[in-house]
C-alpha positions as CSV (number, residue, x, y, z in Angstrom):
1,M,-2.1,-25.1,19.0
2,N,-5.3,-25.5,21.0
3,H,-8.3,-23.5,20.0
4,T,-11.0,-24.8,22.2
5,F,-11.8,-21.7,24.3
6,K,-15.1,-20.2,23.5
7,W,-15.3,-16.4,24.0
8,Q,-18.6,-15.5,25.5
9,G,-20.1,-13.4,28.2
10,R,-22.6,-10.8,29.3
11,H,-24.6,-9.0,26.6
12,D,-26.4,-5.9,27.7
13,G,-27.5,-4.4,24.4
14,E,-26.5,-3.5,20.9
15,G,-23.9,-0.9,19.9
16,E,-20.4,0.0,20.8
17,A,-21.4,1.5,24.3
18,H,-22.3,-2.0,25.5
19,Q,-19.3,-3.8,24.1
20,R,-17.0,-6.0,26.2
21,I,-13.9,-7.9,25.2
22,H,-15.8,-11.0,24.2
23,H,-17.8,-9.0,21.7
24,I,-14.7,-7.6,19.8
25,I,-12.0,-10.3,20.0
26,N,-11.3,-12.2,16.7
27,K,-13.3,-9.7,14.7
28,T,-10.5,-8.4,12.4
29,Q,-7.8,-9.6,10.2
30,H,-5.5,-6.8,11.1
31,A,-5.4,-6.8,14.9
32,E,-3.0,-4.8,17.1
33,F,-2.7,-7.3,20.0
34,A,-2.5,-11.1,20.0
35,L,-3.2,-13.4,23.0
36,I,-1.3,-16.6,23.2
37,G,-1.9,-19.1,25.9
38,F,0.9,-21.3,27.3
39,S,-0.6,-24.2,29.2
40,S,2.3,-25.7,31.2
41,D,3.4,-26.4,34.7
42,E,6.0,-28.9,33.9
43,G,8.7,-26.4,34.8
44,V,7.0,-25.9,38.2
45,K,6.8,-29.6,38.7
46,R,10.5,-30.0,37.8
47,N,11.3,-27.1,40.2
48,K,9.3,-28.9,43.0
49,G,6.6,-26.3,43.2
50,R,2.8,-26.8,43.4
51,V,1.4,-27.5,40.1
52,G,-1.8,-26.1,38.5
53,A,-0.7,-23.3,36.4
54,A,-1.4,-25.3,33.2
55,D,-5.0,-24.2,33.7
56,A,-4.2,-20.5,33.8
57,P,-4.6,-19.4,30.1
58,D,-8.4,-20.1,30.0
59,A,-8.9,-18.8,33.6
60,I,-7.6,-15.6,32.6
61,R,-9.5,-15.5,29.4
62,N,-12.7,-16.1,31.4
63,Q,-11.9,-13.0,33.5
64,L,-11.0,-10.9,30.5
65,A,-14.2,-11.9,28.5
66,N,-16.6,-9.5,30.3
67,L,-14.3,-6.5,30.8
68,P,-15.8,-3.4,29.0
69,I,-14.5,-1.6,26.0
70,H,-14.1,2.2,26.3
71,R,-12.2,2.9,23.2
72,P,-11.6,1.0,20.0
73,V,-9.0,-1.9,20.3
74,S,-8.3,-4.8,18.0
75,L,-7.4,-8.2,19.6
76,V,-7.1,-11.7,18.3
77,D,-6.7,-15.0,20.2
78,L,-4.2,-17.3,18.5
79,G,-4.9,-20.2,20.8
80,T,-2.9,-22.1,23.4
81,V,0.5,-23.8,23.2
82,T,0.1,-27.0,25.4
83,C,3.0,-28.8,27.0
84,E,2.3,-32.5,26.3
85,Y,4.0,-35.6,27.6
86,E,6.2,-33.5,29.8
87,N,8.1,-32.2,26.8
88,L,8.6,-28.7,28.1
89,E,11.4,-27.9,25.7
90,Q,9.2,-28.6,22.6
91,A,6.4,-26.5,24.1
92,Q,8.9,-23.6,24.6
93,A,10.1,-23.9,21.1
94,E,6.4,-23.8,19.8
95,L,5.8,-20.7,21.9
96,A,8.9,-19.0,20.5
97,E,7.7,-19.7,17.0
98,Q,4.2,-18.3,17.8
99,V,5.7,-15.1,19.3
100,A,8.2,-14.7,16.5
101,N,5.4,-15.1,13.8
102,S,3.2,-12.7,15.7
103,L,5.9,-10.0,15.7
104,Q,6.6,-10.7,12.1
105,I,3.0,-9.7,11.0
106,G,2.9,-6.6,13.2
107,L,1.1,-8.0,16.2
108,K,1.9,-7.2,19.9
109,P,1.9,-10.6,21.6
110,I,0.5,-11.0,25.2
111,V,1.3,-14.4,26.4
112,L,-0.9,-16.0,29.2
113,G,1.0,-18.5,31.3
114,G,1.5,-21.0,32.8
115,G,4.5,-21.5,34.9
116,H,7.4,-19.1,34.6
117,E,9.1,-21.5,32.2
118,V,7.0,-19.5,29.7
119,A,9.7,-16.9,30.0
120,F,12.3,-18.7,28.0
121,G,9.8,-19.4,25.2
122,S,8.7,-15.8,25.1
123,F,12.3,-14.5,25.2
124,S,13.4,-17.0,22.5
125,G,10.6,-15.8,20.2
126,L,11.5,-12.1,20.6
127,F,15.2,-13.0,20.3
128,Q,14.6,-14.8,17.0
129,Y,12.6,-11.9,15.5
130,V,15.2,-9.3,16.4
131,Q,18.0,-11.5,15.2
132,A,16.2,-11.8,11.8
133,H,15.0,-8.2,11.4
134,A,17.1,-5.9,13.5
135,P,20.2,-7.7,14.8
136,E,21.8,-4.5,16.0
137,Q,18.9,-3.9,18.5
138,K,19.4,-4.6,22.2
139,I,16.7,-6.5,24.1
140,G,15.9,-5.7,27.7
141,I,14.0,-8.0,30.0
142,I,12.0,-6.5,32.9
143,N,10.9,-9.2,35.3
144,F,8.4,-8.3,38.1
145,D,9.2,-11.3,40.4
146,A,10.0,-12.2,43.9
147,H,12.6,-14.6,42.4
148,F,15.5,-14.2,40.0
149,D,14.8,-17.4,38.1
150,L,18.5,-17.7,37.3
151,R,18.8,-21.2,38.8
152,E,21.3,-23.7,37.5
153,A,19.7,-26.9,36.7
154,E,20.2,-30.0,34.5
155,H,16.9,-29.5,32.8
156,A,14.7,-26.4,32.2
157,T,12.4,-25.5,35.0
158,S,10.3,-22.5,36.1
159,G,13.4,-21.4,37.9
160,T,15.9,-21.4,35.0
161,P,14.4,-19.2,32.2
162,F,16.6,-16.1,32.7
163,L,19.8,-18.1,32.9
164,Q,18.8,-19.9,29.7
165,A,18.1,-16.4,28.2
166,A,21.6,-15.2,29.3
167,R,23.2,-18.3,27.7
168,L,21.2,-17.9,24.5
169,S,22.4,-14.2,24.4
170,E,26.0,-15.2,25.1
171,H,25.9,-17.9,22.4
172,H,25.1,-15.2,19.8
173,Q,27.5,-12.7,21.3
174,K,24.7,-10.5,22.4
175,Q,24.5,-8.5,25.7
176,F,22.2,-9.8,28.4
177,N,20.2,-7.0,29.8
178,Y,18.0,-8.0,32.7
179,L,16.2,-6.0,35.4
180,C,14.3,-7.9,38.2
181,I,11.8,-5.8,40.2
182,G,10.6,-7.1,43.5
183,V,13.2,-9.6,44.4
184,A,12.8,-11.0,48.0
185,N,15.9,-11.7,50.1
186,H,14.1,-14.6,51.8
187,A,13.1,-16.2,48.4
188,N,16.6,-16.3,46.8
189,T,19.8,-18.0,48.0
190,K,23.1,-16.2,48.0
191,V,24.2,-18.1,45.0
192,L,21.3,-16.6,43.0
193,F,22.3,-13.1,44.0
194,D,25.9,-14.0,43.2
195,T,24.8,-15.2,39.7
196,A,22.8,-12.0,39.2
197,D,25.8,-9.9,40.0
198,A,28.2,-12.1,37.8
199,L,25.7,-11.5,34.9
200,N,25.6,-7.7,35.6
201,C,21.9,-8.0,36.2
202,S,20.0,-5.0,37.8
203,Y,17.5,-5.6,40.5
204,L,15.3,-3.9,43.0
205,R,14.4,-5.6,46.2
206,D,10.8,-5.8,47.4
207,H,11.4,-3.4,50.3
208,E,12.7,-0.8,48.0
209,V,9.6,-1.0,45.6
210,N,7.0,1.2,47.4
211,I,5.1,4.4,46.7
212,F,7.4,6.4,49.0
213,N,10.5,5.4,47.0
214,L,8.8,5.6,43.6
215,N,11.0,8.3,42.2
216,N,14.2,6.4,42.8
217,V,12.6,3.2,41.5
218,L,11.6,5.0,38.3
219,A,15.1,6.5,37.9
220,A,16.5,3.0,38.2
221,V,14.0,1.7,35.6
222,D,14.8,4.6,33.3
223,A,18.5,4.0,33.5
224,F,17.9,0.3,32.5
225,I,15.5,1.1,29.6
226,E,17.9,3.8,28.2
227,K,20.4,1.1,27.4
228,V,18.1,-1.0,25.2
229,D,16.0,-0.7,22.2
230,C,13.1,-3.0,22.9
231,L,11.5,-4.6,26.0
232,Y,10.1,-8.0,27.0
233,V,8.1,-7.5,30.2
234,T,7.2,-10.4,32.2
235,I,5.1,-10.4,35.3
236,D,5.2,-13.3,37.8
237,L,2.1,-12.9,39.9
238,D,4.1,-14.1,43.0
239,V,5.6,-10.6,43.0
240,F,2.3,-9.6,44.8
241,A,1.4,-10.5,48.4
242,A,-0.5,-13.8,48.9
243,A,-3.5,-11.6,50.0
244,V,-3.7,-10.0,46.5
245,A,-2.5,-13.1,44.5
246,P,-3.2,-16.3,46.4
247,G,-3.4,-18.5,43.4
248,V,0.3,-18.8,42.5
249,S,2.9,-21.6,42.7
250,A,4.9,-19.9,45.4
251,P,2.8,-17.4,47.4
252,A,4.7,-14.3,48.7
253,V,4.8,-13.3,52.3
254,K,5.6,-9.7,51.5
255,G,5.3,-8.7,47.8
256,I,4.8,-5.3,46.2
257,D,1.6,-3.3,46.3
258,L,-0.6,-3.1,43.3
259,A,-0.6,0.7,43.1
260,T,3.1,0.9,43.1
261,F,3.3,-1.8,40.4
262,E,0.7,0.1,38.3
263,A,2.8,3.3,38.4
264,I,6.0,1.5,37.4
265,F,4.2,-0.5,34.6
266,K,2.5,2.6,33.1
267,H,5.9,4.4,33.2
268,I,7.5,1.5,31.3
269,Q,4.6,1.5,28.8
270,E,5.0,5.2,28.1
271,T,8.5,4.5,26.6
272,G,6.9,2.8,23.7
273,K,9.6,0.1,23.8
274,I,7.5,-3.0,25.0
275,K,7.3,-5.5,22.2
276,L,6.2,-8.4,24.3
277,L,4.3,-9.0,27.6
278,D,3.6,-12.2,29.4
279,I,1.9,-13.1,32.7
280,A,3.2,-16.1,34.6
281,E,2.4,-18.3,37.6
282,C,-1.4,-17.9,37.8
283,N,-2.5,-21.1,39.4
284,P,-6.3,-21.5,39.4
285,K,-6.1,-24.7,41.5
286,F,-5.1,-22.6,44.5
287,D,-6.9,-19.4,43.7
288,L,-9.6,-17.9,46.0
289,D,-12.7,-16.3,44.3
290,N,-10.6,-16.0,41.1
291,R,-8.6,-13.2,42.7
292,T,-5.3,-14.0,41.0
293,A,-6.9,-14.7,37.5
294,K,-8.8,-11.4,38.0
295,L,-5.5,-9.7,38.7
296,A,-3.9,-11.2,35.6
297,A,-6.8,-10.1,33.4
298,Y,-6.7,-6.5,35.0
299,I,-2.9,-6.2,34.1
300,V,-3.7,-7.3,30.6
301,Y,-6.6,-4.8,30.4
302,Q,-4.4,-2.0,31.6
303,Y,-1.8,-2.9,29.0
304,L,-4.5,-2.8,26.3
305,F,-6.2,0.4,27.2
306,S,-3.6,2.6,29.0
């Protein structure tokens, strides 16, 4: 684990009313939330995407640092898992261990990626924890993403994590429960839709996910959540239009709007079933005015304070 990031930022005065995240992080031994960085774009590289997402964890931390505290929250930064020497599989295993250990001691992990290869590490950690402590529970994955990431490939990439999750579930005779929100027809081949259907995945296309269709979207989300006991929510920032999230590995032409996302995300949070959250595909190398890193930090902020 890499622990080199230094939390610092604006200081306006003493007292709780002036506090920002950099003031309160790592100040308690019994925190509620834990940040875990995942510095990797090896999966994106293998998937022939544009690299740069390895720099995302600290870019997001920098945007989080100055955000204000309006009510008490306890947060710890556990450092960053780094993919070294192109050994993605080892990095994913290390992330899984960090996630499982965090859950074991009662923390709610928030993983900052990194390419969407982060997802298999995140899911594996939750899967290990549930297998050890509540094997009868059903895990649900909700992925906000323009892509299914159910690609068949010789090696793990940023496009394979949920097929890997499906196979891990199958290996342990567990049901694979997957809902993808924001899927774009133009960003997925027919074979990916066929794979999703064969695995009994649920999905909502990007043109369905809008404020005018919100009741139907929330009904579909509720129907999915009702079938599971705990949730892993993963947000690939390319689910948003490139104007909102330019700094991603695969910028979206259309995407879903932020207001609709917020309504759905808040609705999911209110179920109390989220055990694990991660943010994927922030790519500072291609960002404009830190827009995408700011968006990632804003989503984490909403999760912490909603």
